[in-house]
C-alpha positions as CSV (number, residue, x, y, z in Angstrom):
1,X,-35.6,-21.1,-57.3
2,X,-36.1,-17.9,-55.8
3,X,-35.0,-14.5,-57.7
4,X,-32.9,-13.9,-55.4
5,X,-31.0,-17.7,-56.0
6,X,-31.1,-17.1,-59.7
7,X,-28.9,-14.1,-59.6
8,X,-27.0,-15.2,-57.4
9,X,-23.0,-15.6,-59.3
10,X,-21.2,-18.3,-59.2
11,X,-18.5,-18.9,-57.1
12,X,-15.8,-20.6,-59.2
13,X,-13.3,-23.5,-57.0
14,X,-9.7,-24.6,-58.6
15,X,-8.9,-28.3,-58.2
16,X,-6.1,-30.4,-58.9
17,X,-4.6,-33.3,-57.4
18,X,-2.4,-32.9,-53.7
19,X,0.9,-34.3,-55.2
20,X,0.9,-31.6,-58.0
21,X,0.0,-34.2,-60.4
22,X,-1.9,-34.3,-63.9
23,X,-4.8,-36.3,-63.8
24,X,-6.6,-38.4,-66.7
25,X,-10.3,-38.4,-66.8
26,X,-12.3,-41.3,-67.9
27,X,-13.9,-40.1,-71.1
28,X,-15.6,-42.0,-74.2
29,X,-14.8,-40.6,-77.9
30,X,-17.0,-41.5,-81.1
31,X,-16.8,-41.4,-84.6
32,X,-19.6,-42.1,-86.3
33,X,-20.3,-42.2,-90.7
34,X,-23.9,-41.7,-91.7
35,X,-24.1,-42.8,-96.1
36,X,-24.6,-39.1,-96.3
37,X,-24.2,-36.9,-93.6
38,X,-20.0,-35.5,-93.1
39,X,-18.7,-37.9,-89.9
40,X,-19.2,-36.8,-86.5
41,X,-17.1,-37.1,-83.6
42,X,-18.2,-36.9,-80.6
43,X,-17.1,-37.8,-77.5
44,X,-17.6,-37.0,-73.0
45,X,-15.7,-37.0,-70.2
46,X,-17.6,-39.9,-68.1
47,X,-19.0,-38.7,-64.1
48,X,-19.5,-40.4,-61.1
49,X,-21.3,-38.8,-57.3
50,X,-19.4,-36.3,-55.7
51,X,-16.5,-37.8,-53.1
52,X,-17.0,-36.0,-49.2
53,X,-15.3,-33.2,-50.4
54,X,-17.3,-32.4,-53.6
55,X,-20.3,-32.9,-52.9
56,X,-19.9,-29.9,-50.8
57,X,-20.1,-28.6,-54.7
58,X,-22.1,-30.6,-56.5
59,X,-24.0,-34.0,-55.9
60,X,-21.7,-35.8,-59.5
61,X,-17.8,-35.4,-60.2
62,X,-16.0,-36.7,-63.1
63,X,-14.4,-39.8,-62.6
64,X,-10.1,-39.1,-62.8
65,X,-8.9,-42.7,-63.1
66,X,-5.7,-43.7,-61.4
67,X,-2.4,-43.7,-63.3
68,X,-2.0,-47.4,-63.4
69,X,-5.2,-47.3,-64.8
70,X,-4.3,-45.3,-68.1
71,X,-3.4,-48.2,-70.2
72,X,-6.0,-50.4,-69.4
73,X,-8.3,-47.5,-70.0
74,X,-7.4,-46.0,-73.3
75,X,-6.6,-49.8,-74.6
76,X,-7.5,-50.0,-78.3
77,X,-8.3,-53.5,-78.1
78,X,-10.5,-54.1,-75.0
79,X,-13.6,-55.1,-76.6
80,X,-15.4,-55.8,-73.2
81,X,-16.2,-52.5,-71.0
82,X,-16.8,-54.5,-67.4
83,X,-13.9,-54.8,-66.0
84,X,-13.5,-51.5,-66.4
85,X,-16.4,-50.4,-64.4
86,X,-14.7,-50.6,-60.7
87,X,-12.7,-47.6,-62.5
88,X,-16.0,-45.5,-62.0
89,X,-16.0,-44.0,-58.5
90,X,-15.3,-40.9,-56.8
91,X,-11.1,-40.4,-56.1
92,X,-10.3,-39.8,-53.5
93,X,-11.0,-37.1,-51.0
94,X,-8.0,-36.5,-49.4
95,X,-5.9,-36.8,-52.6
96,X,-7.3,-33.7,-53.8
97,X,-6.6,-30.2,-53.3
98,X,-9.7,-27.6,-54.2
99,X,-9.8,-23.9,-53.0
100,X,-11.9,-21.0,-54.6
101,X,-10.4,-18.6,-57.0
102,X,-11.2,-15.6,-58.1
103,X,-13.9,-15.0,-60.6
104,X,-11.7,-13.4,-62.6
105,X,-11.1,-17.2,-64.5
106,X,-14.5,-17.2,-66.2
107,X,-13.0,-14.9,-69.1
108,X,-10.9,-16.0,-71.1
109,X,-9.6,-12.5,-71.5
110,X,-8.0,-13.0,-68.2
111,X,-4.9,-14.9,-68.3
112,X,-2.5,-14.8,-65.3
113,X,-1.3,-16.3,-62.2
114,X,-3.7,-14.3,-60.3
115,X,-7.1,-16.4,-61.6
116,X,-6.4,-19.1,-59.9
117,X,-4.5,-18.1,-56.5
118,X,-6.1,-19.5,-53.6
119,X,-8.5,-17.4,-51.5
120,X,-10.1,-19.8,-49.5
121,X,-9.1,-23.5,-48.8
122,X,-11.8,-26.6,-49.2
123,X,-12.1,-29.5,-47.2
124,X,-14.1,-31.9,-45.4
125,X,-14.2,-29.8,-42.7
126,X,-14.8,-26.5,-44.2
127,X,-17.7,-26.2,-47.0
128,X,-18.4,-23.7,-49.1
129,X,-20.3,-20.7,-47.0
């Protein structure tokens, strides 16, 4: 990567469901207790290949679970996870709205609607420039 590419500022994007509803991400949580160590709590978000719209930004995306799979994913009595593998796929691009937002969002000091005001919507026909 050249110095010019390395110094190019990242452009933030806002991603939401097209219907405005919240979405749940597939993740894992673990608690590990060693013999002489404080318990370690950890978690991770599971990723998959990016869908057609998000692929223009990155090659991966978080697994967004369909609402009807929340209970199945969160079932604490599940011992085998093989049937959950079918949920680990890209979310349909037509069910997401993606648009560029102001770099103001990159600082926690900024807390206003201006942080997520749309600059330019990203669609299959309009990759980022």
